[in-house]
N, C-alpha and C positions, 0 to 999 in steps of 0.2 A: 527488714535488712537494717543494719544496724548503721547508723550514718558516719562517712566519713570527708571530711573536706579536705579537700586537696586543691593548690593551685596551681597545677596545670593539668585539663583534660585533653588529649589532642582527639579530634572526631574527622577521621575519614572519613569523607562521602567523596571523594575525589569526583570524583575520577572525571573524567579528561574530556574533552571536544569544544571544539568552538563553535558547535550550534548554537545560535540566539533562539530563543521563544518567550518573550515576554506578556503577552497580550494573548488571548483567550482563541486567537486563530495561532499562535505559534506559541503552546502554553508551556510547555517545558522545557529543559535542557540536559543534555546530555551530560555524562559523570564527566569531571573535569582532572586529570593529571598533570599539573605543568611541572618543570622542576624551579623552586621544591615542590612534593607534593601539596596538595590542600591539607592533608595531615599536617604537615612540618608547619603549615603557615598557619593554622591554629594553634598549634603548640606554642608560637613565635606568639600571637596574639596575645595567647595566656599569660607567657611569660611576663609579658610587658605590664599585665593586673598586677596594679600593686594590695588590691584586698578581693576578696572571694565574696562575693554577693549570697550570703546564706539565704537559703528560703526560711518564709515564713513558719515556724512551727502551725502544724494542724493537724487538728485528731482526726487522724484516717484510720482504713478498717485495717485490720491485720488481717494482710495475707499471707494465709498456711501453706496454701498450695503454689507454687512456679508457674509462671505466665504460662511457659513452654508446657508443662503438663495439662493447662487449660487450653491451651489451644492444640493439644493433642486428639483433646474429643471432641474437635471438629474436622481432623484428620489433616493438620498442616504444622511443620514447624514452624517456631519462631526463632527468627535470627538479627542479627547487627553487622556492623562491621569493626574489622580490627588492623593496625599495624604493628609492627616491632616495638616501636615507643609505646605503646600502651599496655604493651605485655609486662611492663615495669611500673605501672601504676594500677596499687592495691585495688583502689576505689572502683577502677575500671573492670579489671579483672574477675573482682568478685562478684559485682553487677551482672557480665554476661554468666558465671557459674552460676548464679542464684536462679535467672530468669530464660536463659536460652540453651537451644540445644543446636543450634547452628550460626557457623561464623563464614563473612566473606572477608578473604584480605584487600586491604584497601588498594595497591598496586600491586604486591610482591608476587603475585603469582602470572600477571602480564608476561609477554614477549619481549617487550623494551626492557621490564626488571631483570627478565631471566637470564638471557641472551649476553655471552659474555663474545667482544668482538675480538680481543688479543686470544683467546681460547678458540677462537673460530677459526682465525687464521692459522691455526697450528695441526688442525684435525687432519691426520693420515689418508680419513675417506671423504674428505671435504664437506662435511656435512657439520652443521652449527654445532657450537658447544655453550651447554649454561651452567650459572652458578646458582644453587637452589640455597646459600645458605641464609638470607632474610625469608623466603618461604617456607624453610624446613621449621626455623623459628615457629612459627605461627601454626604449623600442622604440628608438631609436639604438644605444643600447647591442647591444643584440639583434641588428640589424642589420648594426654593425661587426663582429661576432664568428658570423656564420653563427651564431647563434640562432635556434629559433622560439618564438613566444610563444604560450602559452594564455589569448585573452581572457576574462576574469575580471570579471567579470560585467555582461550585459544590463540584465538583470529581477531585482530580488531585492528584496522587502520591506521587511527588516530596516534601519532606518537611513535610509530614503527621506526626504527633507525633505517637508513635508504642502504646502510653497508649490507644489510641482511641479505638484499635484493641484488647485491652488485658480484663479480668475479673478484674471486680472492675474500670478499668478504672486507673489501679497501672501499673507501669515502670516495674515492676515484676510479674509482674499477667501472668497467662498463655494465651494464645489465645482462645479466643472466639470460638464459633463452626460457622459455613457457615449461619446457619439460624439466629443466635443472632445477627451475624455482618450485615447481610440482614436488620433484623430490626432497628439498630440502623443507618442504613446507610439512609434508608427509612424515617424516625423520622426527621433525621437531616435534608435531602431536604425538606421534609415538611415542618420544622418549620421556616425553613432559609426561602423560598420561602412566605409561609405565614406572617412571619415580616414584611419585606417590603413593599408586598403587602395592608397589614392591617396599617402599619404607614405611607406610603408614596403611597397611590393607584396609579399606572399608570406611576409611574417615572421610577424604571426598568420595562424596553420594551423586554429587553432579555437576556437569559442567557446562559453562558458557560457552558453546564452542566458536559462535561467530559474534559480533558485538558493534551493534549499529551500523548496520550494514545499508538501511535502507533511507536514501534520501529524503528530506522535507519538500523541495520543490524540484521541478521539473530543469533547473539551469543545472543541478549536480547529480541527475542520472541522464542515460541514455534515452532519447525520443522512443515513444514505443513501446519501452521498457515498463511491462507490468507491475513487474517485483519491484521497479524503482532502486535497484541496483546502487548504488553510491560510486561515482565516479571520480568524485573530488570531496574534498571537506574544507570552509572556507579559503576556496582559493588553491588549495594544498592537492595533488595528485593523489588518489588513493593506489598507491602502490601495488598492491594485490591483485585488483583488475586489472592496473596495467601491463604489471608482466606475464601474469598467471592468465588472468582473461577474466570475462563475465560470468564463468559457473565457477570460481573460487570457492564462493560460500557454499554448493553443493559438494566440490571437492573437499571442504574443510570436512562437510558432515561424515559423507563415505570415510576420509580419514581415521576421524573420532571416533566411529565403529568399530572400525577396525582396528583401531589402538585397543579399545575398550575389550575386544573379544581377543586381542592377542595377551594384553594383560590378564584375560579373567576379572576383569572391575566390572562390580555391580554398581553401573552408575546412568543415571539418566542424560541425556546431552539436549541441551537448549539454546535456541535463539534468543539474544537478550537485545532489548532497546530503548529508545523513550519515546514518550508520544505516545506508546501503542494505544492509547484509548481513545485515540481521535480519529476522526475521517480526514483527509483520505488515506492516513501514512497505516492505518489497522488493515484496511481492506488489501493496500501493497505487501505490508507483512503475510496476510494470509496467501495472497499467490506466490509469496516466495516461500513459506513451506510447504505449499503443493507442490512447487518445483521439486524442494529437497526431497520430499516423500512420492515422488513421483514412480518410484520403481520399487523401490522398500521404506518402511517407516526408518530413518534416519533421526529426525528432530521427535523426540518426547514431547515439548513442550516450549510455552513463549517465559521469557523473563521481561516482566514488568516494571521498568525503572519508573517507579512512582514518584517524581520530585511535582507535588501539588502547589498551585496558589502560583501570584506573581510572583517574578522573577526578581527579587532584589527590591520591590514593593510591597506595599500593603493591598492597592489596587488588585485585584483577584483572586485574593487569598479565601479558603474558607467558602468557596462556592457550592451549595447545594448541588448544583448541577453538575459537578465533577465526579461526587459520589455516583450519582446516576449514569454517567458515561462510563466511569471505570466499572460498574456493572456489566453493563452490557456487552464491555468488553471479554470481561471473563467469561460471559455466554458466549459471544461471539468465537473463541478459540477453542472453548470447551465442546460447541457444536462440531469442530473439524476434528475432535477428538486427540484433543491436548492438554497436557497438563498445562497450567498456569502458576508462575510465582511471580509474587511481588518481591523485586529483589534489590529497591534503593528507596525505602519510601521515607520521606521527608514531608511532610504536611506543614508547610510553613505557616509562619505569624512572626511579625516586626513587630510588634505593639504590645508590650506589655499589658497595657490597658484593656488589649482582647485576651486576656488570658482564659474568663469563663466561655466567650465564643469558640477559642480553641479546643478546652476542653470538650465541649458538645458535638465540636467536628471531629476529634478524634474519636469519640464514644459513636458517632455515626457512621462513620469511615468503617469500623470494625462490626456494627452491625451489619455493614452490605457484606465486609468480606465473609465474617460468620453464616449467614442466608446465604450465601454463592456456595461456601464451604459444606454446608450440610444439603445444600438441594442438588449440586452438580457434583461434587464429590471430585472436581478439580483441581481444586488449590491446595498445592503440597507444602508451600515454604512463603510465609512475610518475613522478610527480610529490612528490617528497620535503621536507615542509614542517620537519620536526621534525627537520632537519640538521645541526645544532652542539650540541655538552652547554653549558651554562652551569650548571657545579657553584656558583658564588657569588650565584645568585639566589633574592630571599628568598621565601616561601613565600606571602605573599600577594601575590608577581607573577603577573601571568593566564597569562603565558607561562609558569609552572612548573605551573598548574595544566592547562594545555593537552597541552603537550607531555613535561614534567619535565626534571629538570635533568640527566640523562643517556639523553637518548633519541637522539642523533644516531650519522650515521656518519661525524663528523669531529668532532675535538675543538674547546674553545672559540675556539684559536687558527687553524681551519680545519687543522688537522693531521690526517692521516688515521685513523682509530680501527683497531681489530682488525675493527668489524662491517665497515668497508671493504673488508677483502682477504677475509672471508669474502664479501661479497657481489660482488667481482671471480670468485673461483674456482668460485661456482655459476652464474655467466653464460659464464664460458670456454668 
């Protein structure tokens, strides 16, 4: 790839949650999407950078085959993240077009981004209304370049506006009944699925139907619930749980399957979460999917958010045991008859001096993935969110904590790092 130096590359790795997990006992974090989004924060930190750290020239082998073609040999797509700002960054879009055949929108496909409060208050049928402008821009890019989209996400309790659950969609309205909320939810899911299938046929090949519904501890789930469905997040109530009821996850998958059939859309439906490769959450996710699929198979697979390493610190990063645990989790979900997708991969590294160790860890992580893909035939996508380094990112930046400044497969300017060539070699 021709090297292009740009002064700002926004990396959205959101996304969203107030979940903590800084050590091996709570090792990974949820995606985070505050206002402004993590992508916006990344851009701001980049704009403050007066100089771009140009990577040292090195004699790397020329890779004639795109990474996504190498991944296809093992049966999975290779993806990354994008937001509307990055659509205007030629180096970033060229990077995607050269090596990836799947993208995930950072925030723009999420309900809190699509829902329009003012328009919802004016609908004649009392159902919610959406604004697809930003999401459509991403879908247009994908369609124009033959790239698939992971739809992320239909139902997520984090950052959902309370007015969506209230009479007249008003901030000070009373909460609607469970039956009314079920109708709203079903309508929303059907409209969103139909919109993308109608306007961009076949581009969205899967949806994360529900995101991060399994709690990490008993204090955020009802006693005795083996599924560990989240009743609250960081002290804030899960309004889907409170207004609809504890079966909102199962209902969401039911509505999504009906929506796909109605739209004649050939899409797979996923449950997506973080800490998916650690017990006891892994087992709770398994119980949840058993519940979803008890009458018919509504959930096709598990999306494994893959923030691997210490949160905001070098301690805990590049631990070989994490690779083993991750591989075991792929086997666990595969044994349930499920597809597995790595949905938000960031192999963290906070120290430039650890570059060689990070290269080896990246290589070994992909050795595990390709081995699992070849043996189990259930791994269908690997989406990398910590895609580019950002050495000048301040330590108080959320992206710094989430990904690490030296986490990437690519340099700050979207040129290929040694990790890229190691991954290519593994997949050849």
